[in-house]
GUSEVO-79299 format. One record per atom (N, C-alpha, C): chain; atom name; residue in one letter; x, y, z; residue number from 1. Coordinates in nm, 4 decimals, padded with zeros to 6 digits. Layout:
<atoms>
{A, CA, a, {X, Y, Z}, NUM};
...
</atoms>
This chain:
<atoms>
{A, N, m, {00.0819, -00.1186, 00.0000}, 1};
{A, CA, m, {00.0000, 00.0000, 00.0000}, 1};
{A, C, m, {00.0872, 00.1262, 00.0000}, 1};
{A, N, y, {00.1970, 00.1241, 00.0732}, 2};
{A, CA, y, {00.2887, 00.2379, 00.0792}, 2};
{A, C, y, {00.4299, 00.1893, 00.0477}, 2};
{A, N, p, {00.4642, 00.1693, -00.0791}, 3};
{A, CA, p, {00.5966, 00.1166, -00.1133}, 3};
{A, C, p, {00.7103, 00.2086, -00.0694}, 3};
{A, N, e, {00.6840, 00.3360, -00.0582}, 4};
{A, CA, e, {00.7882, 00.4292, -00.0153}, 4};
{A, C, e, {00.8139, 00.4228, 00.1359}, 4};
{A, N, a, {00.7319, 00.3488, 00.2076}, 5};
{A, CA, a, {00.7461, 00.3391, 00.3531}, 5};
{A, C, a, {00.8353, 00.2225, 00.3970}, 5};
{A, N, f, {00.8668, 00.1312, 00.3057}, 6};
{A, CA, f, {00.9500, 00.0166, 00.3425}, 6};
{A, C, f, {01.0890, 00.0353, 00.2831}, 6};
{A, N, e, {01.1881, 00.0397, 00.3681}, 7};
{A, CA, e, {01.3241, 00.0732, 00.3258}, 7};
{A, C, e, {01.3886, -00.0308, 00.2346}, 7};
{A, N, f, {01.3507, -00.1568, 00.2497}, 8};
{A, CA, f, {01.4218, -00.2620, 00.1783}, 8};
{A, C, f, {01.3388, -00.3226, 00.0653}, 8};
{A, N, n, {01.4087, -00.3779, -00.0326}, 9};
{A, CA, n, {01.3416, -00.4387, -00.1475}, 9};
{A, C, n, {01.3171, -00.5883, -00.1237}, 9};
{A, N, s, {01.2575, -00.6554, -00.2204}, 10};
{A, CA, s, {01.2269, -00.7977, -00.2048}, 10};
{A, C, s, {01.3525, -00.8837, -00.1991}, 10};
{A, N, k, {01.4613, -00.8376, -00.2590}, 11};
{A, CA, k, {01.5886, -00.9111, -00.2533}, 11};
{A, C, k, {01.6350, -00.9252, -00.1080}, 11};
{A, N, y, {01.6115, -00.8247, -00.0281}, 12};
{A, CA, y, {01.6458, -00.8276, 00.1135}, 12};
{A, C, y, {01.5729, -00.9420, 00.1843}, 12};
{A, N, l, {01.4434, -00.9505, 00.1613}, 13};
{A, CA, l, {01.3634, -01.0547, 00.2257}, 13};
{A, C, l, {01.4025, -01.1940, 00.1759}, 13};
{A, N, e, {01.4275, -01.2063, 00.0464}, 14};
{A, CA, e, {01.4699, -01.3347, -00.0097}, 14};
{A, C, e, {01.6039, -01.3781, 00.0487}, 14};
{A, N, t, {01.6966, -01.2848, 00.0614}, 15};
{A, CA, t, {01.8283, -01.3143, 00.1175}, 15};
{A, C, t, {01.8167, -01.3508, 00.2644}, 15};
{A, N, l, {01.7327, -01.2825, 00.3374}, 16};
{A, CA, l, {01.7115, -01.3113, 00.4787}, 16};
{A, C, l, {01.6580, -01.4532, 00.4986}, 16};
{A, N, v, {01.5633, -01.4939, 00.4171}, 17};
{A, CA, v, {01.5086, -01.6298, 00.4250}, 17};
{A, C, v, {01.6164, -01.7319, 00.3901}, 17};
{A, N, d, {01.6914, -01.7054, 00.2848}, 18};
{A, CA, d, {01.7984, -01.7961, 00.2441}, 18};
{A, C, d, {01.9018, -01.8123, 00.3555}, 18};
{A, N, m, {01.9386, -01.7029, 00.4177}, 19};
{A, CA, m, {02.0368, -01.7071, 00.5257}, 19};
{A, C, m, {01.9834, -01.7802, 00.6487}, 19};
{A, N, h, {01.8553, -01.7741, 00.6679}, 20};
{A, CA, h, {01.7933, -01.8450, 00.7795}, 20};
{A, C, h, {01.8160, -01.9952, 00.7673}, 20};
{A, N, y, {01.8088, -02.0455, 00.6460}, 21};
{A, CA, y, {01.8185, -02.1897, 00.6233}, 21};
{A, C, y, {01.9578, -02.2404, 00.5871}, 21};
{A, N, n, {02.0521, -02.1539, 00.5518}, 22};
{A, CA, n, {02.1814, -02.2030, 00.5042}, 22};
{A, C, n, {02.2771, -02.2483, 00.6141}, 22};
{A, N, g, {02.2526, -02.2137, 00.7380}, 23};
{A, CA, g, {02.3357, -02.2608, 00.8486}, 23};
{A, C, g, {02.4679, -02.1887, 00.8669}, 23};
{A, N, l, {02.4980, -02.0919, 00.7829}, 24};
{A, CA, l, {02.6238, -02.0188, 00.7942}, 24};
{A, C, l, {02.6162, -01.9017, 00.8911}, 24};
{A, N, h, {02.4948, -01.8642, 00.9247}, 25};
{A, CA, h, {02.4745, -01.7473, 01.0093}, 25};
{A, C, h, {02.4101, -01.7891, 01.1412}, 25};
{A, N, g, {02.4747, -01.7550, 01.2513}, 26};
{A, CA, g, {02.4299, -01.7973, 01.3830}, 26};
{A, C, g, {02.3148, -01.7181, 01.4405}, 26};
{A, N, t, {02.2730, -01.6177, 01.3717}, 27};
{A, CA, t, {02.1664, -01.5301, 01.4198}, 27};
{A, C, t, {02.0388, -01.6067, 01.4524}, 27};
{A, N, f, {02.0099, -01.7099, 01.3753}, 28};
{A, CA, f, {01.8839, -01.7822, 01.3916}, 28};
{A, C, f, {01.9010, -01.9180, 01.4599}, 28};
{A, N, i, {02.0192, -01.9451, 01.5125}, 29};
{A, CA, i, {02.0439, -02.0719, 01.5808}, 29};
{A, C, i, {02.0087, -02.0544, 01.7282}, 29};
{A, N, c, {01.9484, -02.1524, 01.7895}, 30};
{A, CA, c, {01.9068, -02.1537, 01.9305}, 30};
{A, C, c, {01.7806, -02.0709, 01.9512}, 30};
{A, N, n, {01.7334, -02.0716, 02.0741}, 31};
{A, CA, n, {01.6097, -02.0016, 02.1078}, 31};
{A, C, n, {01.6310, -01.8694, 02.1794}, 31};
{A, N, s, {01.7553, -01.8420, 02.2194}, 32};
{A, CA, s, {01.7799, -01.7173, 02.2909}, 32};
{A, C, s, {01.9269, -01.6773, 02.2778}, 32};
{A, N, e, {01.9544, -01.5534, 02.3108}, 33};
{A, CA, e, {02.0920, -01.5032, 02.3097}, 33};
{A, C, e, {02.1766, -01.5797, 02.4114}, 33};
{A, N, r, {02.1167, -01.6133, 02.5234}, 34};
{A, CA, r, {02.1876, -01.6898, 02.6262}, 34};
{A, C, r, {02.2358, -01.8246, 02.5725}, 34};
{A, N, q, {02.1485, -01.8961, 02.5039}, 35};
{A, CA, q, {02.1873, -02.0246, 02.4455}, 35};
{A, C, q, {02.2963, -02.0069, 02.3406}, 35};
{A, N, r, {02.2866, -01.9025, 02.2594}, 36};
{A, CA, r, {02.3896, -01.8764, 02.1584}, 36};
{A, C, r, {02.5241, -01.8495, 02.2244}, 36};
{A, N, n, {02.5234, -01.7771, 02.3363}, 37};
{A, CA, n, {02.6475, -01.7491, 02.4082}, 37};
{A, C, n, {02.7064, -01.8747, 02.4707}, 37};
{A, N, e, {02.6214, -01.9609, 02.5240}, 38};
{A, CA, e, {02.6680, -02.0837, 02.5888}, 38};
{A, C, e, {02.7443, -02.1757, 02.4932}, 38};
{A, N, i, {02.7025, -02.1794, 02.3674}, 39};
{A, CA, i, {02.7715, -02.2674, 02.2727}, 39};
{A, C, i, {02.8575, -02.1883, 02.1735}, 39};
{A, N, d, {02.8806, -02.0619, 02.2034}, 40};
{A, CA, d, {02.9670, -01.9745, 02.1238}, 40};
{A, C, d, {02.9293, -01.9741, 01.9753}, 40};
{A, N, v, {02.8028, -01.9558, 01.9494}, 41};
{A, CA, v, {02.7540, -01.9542, 01.8111}, 41};
{A, C, v, {02.8216, -01.8444, 01.7302}, 41};
{A, N, m, {02.8294, -01.7259, 01.7843}, 42};
{A, CA, m, {02.8843, -01.6138, 01.7081}, 42};
{A, C, m, {03.0346, -01.6285, 01.6842}, 42};
{A, N, g, {03.1021, -01.7067, 01.7635}, 43};
{A, CA, g, {03.2438, -01.7332, 01.7402}, 43};
{A, C, g, {03.2665, -01.8343, 01.6285}, 43};
{A, N, k, {03.1610, -01.9070, 01.5941}, 44};
{A, CA, k, {03.1714, -02.0124, 01.4930}, 44};
{A, C, k, {03.0961, -01.9804, 01.3640}, 44};
{A, N, t, {03.0146, -01.8764, 01.3665}, 45};
{A, CA, t, {02.9326, -01.8418, 01.2505}, 45};
{A, C, t, {02.9408, -01.6912, 01.2252}, 45};
{A, N, y, {02.8658, -01.6452, 01.1272}, 46};
{A, CA, y, {02.8605, -01.5041, 01.0921}, 46};
{A, C, y, {02.7248, -01.4455, 01.1293}, 46};
{A, N, s, {02.7222, -01.3157, 01.1477}, 47};
{A, CA, s, {02.5966, -01.2466, 01.1774}, 47};
{A, C, s, {02.5244, -01.2096, 01.0483}, 47};
{A, N, v, {02.3970, -01.2418, 01.0414}, 48};
{A, CA, v, {02.3151, -01.2031, 00.9265}, 48};
{A, C, v, {02.3130, -01.0515, 00.9132}, 48};
{A, N, w, {02.2981, -00.9830, 01.0249}, 49};
{A, CA, w, {02.2821, -00.8374, 01.0216}, 49};
{A, C, w, {02.4092, -00.7686, 00.9735}, 49};
{A, N, s, {02.5246, -00.8207, 01.0078}, 50};
{A, CA, s, {02.6502, -00.7627, 00.9586}, 50};
{A, C, s, {02.6593, -00.7750, 00.8075}, 50};
{A, N, h, {02.6210, -00.8915, 00.7572}, 51};
{A, CA, h, {02.6243, -00.9138, 00.6126}, 51};
{A, C, h, {02.5266, -00.8202, 00.5406}, 51};
{A, N, l, {02.4056, -00.8124, 00.5901}, 52};
{A, CA, l, {02.3057, -00.7274, 00.5260}, 52};
{A, C, l, {02.3446, -00.5800, 00.5331}, 52};
{A, N, s, {02.4036, -00.5379, 00.6434}, 53};
{A, CA, s, {02.4479, -00.3988, 00.6571}, 53};
{A, C, s, {02.5625, -00.3673, 00.5622}, 53};
{A, N, a, {02.6536, -00.4629, 00.5453}, 54};
{A, CA, a, {02.7681, -00.4423, 00.4569}, 54};
{A, C, a, {02.7267, -00.4303, 00.3109}, 54};
{A, N, h, {02.6133, -00.4877, 00.2763}, 55};
{A, CA, h, {02.5644, -00.4852, 00.1387}, 55};
{A, C, h, {02.4334, -00.4064, 00.1270}, 55};
{A, N, r, {02.4185, -00.3108, 00.2102}, 56};
{A, CA, r, {02.2941, -00.2341, 00.2212}, 56};
{A, C, r, {02.2468, -00.1750, 00.0880}, 56};
{A, N, a, {02.3378, -00.1292, 00.0075}, 57};
{A, CA, a, {02.3016, -00.0620, -00.1178}, 57};
{A, C, a, {02.2207, -00.1524, -00.2109}, 57};
{A, N, i, {02.2509, -00.2808, -00.2141}, 58};
{A, CA, i, {02.1770, -00.3696, -00.3055}, 58};
{A, C, i, {02.0406, -00.4109, -00.2497}, 58};
{A, N, f, {02.0196, -00.3838, -00.1217}, 59};
{A, CA, f, {01.8933, -00.4221, -00.0584}, 59};
{A, C, f, {01.7977, -00.3050, -00.0357}, 59};
{A, N, t, {01.8403, -00.1845, -00.0638}, 60};
{A, CA, t, {01.7573, -00.0666, -00.0389}, 60};
{A, C, t, {01.6626, -00.0413, -00.1558}, 60};
{A, N, s, {01.5390, -00.0162, -00.1237}, 61};
{A, CA, s, {01.4373, 00.0124, -00.2248}, 61};
{A, C, s, {01.4564, 00.1530, -00.2804}, 61};
{A, N, p, {01.4546, 00.1668, -00.4128}, 62};
{A, CA, p, {01.4679, 00.3006, -00.4708}, 62};
{A, C, p, {01.3457, 00.3895, -00.4425}, 62};
{A, N, q, {01.2354, 00.3295, -00.4044}, 63};
{A, CA, q, {01.1135, 00.4050, -00.3745}, 63};
{A, C, q, {01.1082, 00.4552, -00.2307}, 63};
{A, N, y, {01.1987, 00.4065, -00.1458}, 64};
{A, CA, y, {01.1934, 00.4410, -00.0038}, 64};
{A, C, y, {01.2138, 00.5900, 00.0191}, 64};
{A, N, s, {01.1311, 00.6457, 00.1038}, 65};
{A, CA, s, {01.1416, 00.7850, 00.1421}, 65};
{A, C, s, {01.1107, 00.7959, 00.2905}, 65};
{A, N, p, {01.2138, 00.8137, 00.3745}, 66};
{A, CA, p, {01.1904, 00.8170, 00.5198}, 66};
{A, C, p, {01.0923, 00.9246, 00.5636}, 66};
{A, N, s, {01.0854, 01.0329, 00.4919}, 67};
{A, CA, s, {00.9953, 01.1401, 00.5327}, 67};
{A, C, s, {00.8482, 01.1044, 00.5154}, 67};
{A, N, t, {00.8175, 01.0074, 00.4283}, 68};
{A, CA, t, {00.6769, 00.9703, 00.4076}, 68};
{A, C, t, {00.6233, 00.8809, 00.5185}, 68};
{A, N, t, {00.7114, 00.8221, 00.5989}, 69};
{A, CA, t, {00.6653, 00.7324, 00.7051}, 69};
{A, C, t, {00.6290, 00.8067, 00.8323}, 69};
{A, N, k, {00.6717, 00.9297, 00.8460}, 70};
{A, CA, k, {00.6410, 01.0072, 00.9656}, 70};
{A, C, k, {00.4968, 01.0554, 00.9627}, 70};
{A, N, g, {00.4292, 01.0363, 01.0734}, 71};
{A, CA, g, {00.2941, 01.0859, 01.0875}, 71};
{A, C, g, {00.1857, 00.9945, 01.0321}, 71};
{A, N, k, {00.2213, 00.8801, 00.9755}, 72};
{A, CA, k, {00.1198, 00.7869, 00.9243}, 72};
{A, C, k, {00.0676, 00.7011, 01.0391}, 72};
{A, N, d, {-00.0585, 00.6696, 01.0346}, 73};
{A, CA, d, {-00.1160, 00.5783, 01.1329}, 73};
{A, C, d, {-00.0695, 00.4385, 01.1000}, 73};
{A, N, h, {-00.0354, 00.3602, 01.1999}, 74};
{A, CA, h, {00.0156, 00.2240, 01.1794}, 74};
{A, C, h, {-00.0906, 00.1237, 01.2072}, 74};
</atoms>
């Protein structure tokens, strides 16, 4: 309904789903941060968010406009 209100494109969502299932990223392993720390998940895997942030330009929607999201009812 408001394509300019969502910062990321569909490639972002597709990549996020793919990363969820590929096992290379510890972000989605275990049920809590405590469990991830106990088995040192982040020492053995990569963070999904670091990867997505590093490649932000390819995931940003060209229609996104931060000013259009202010003041809208959610």
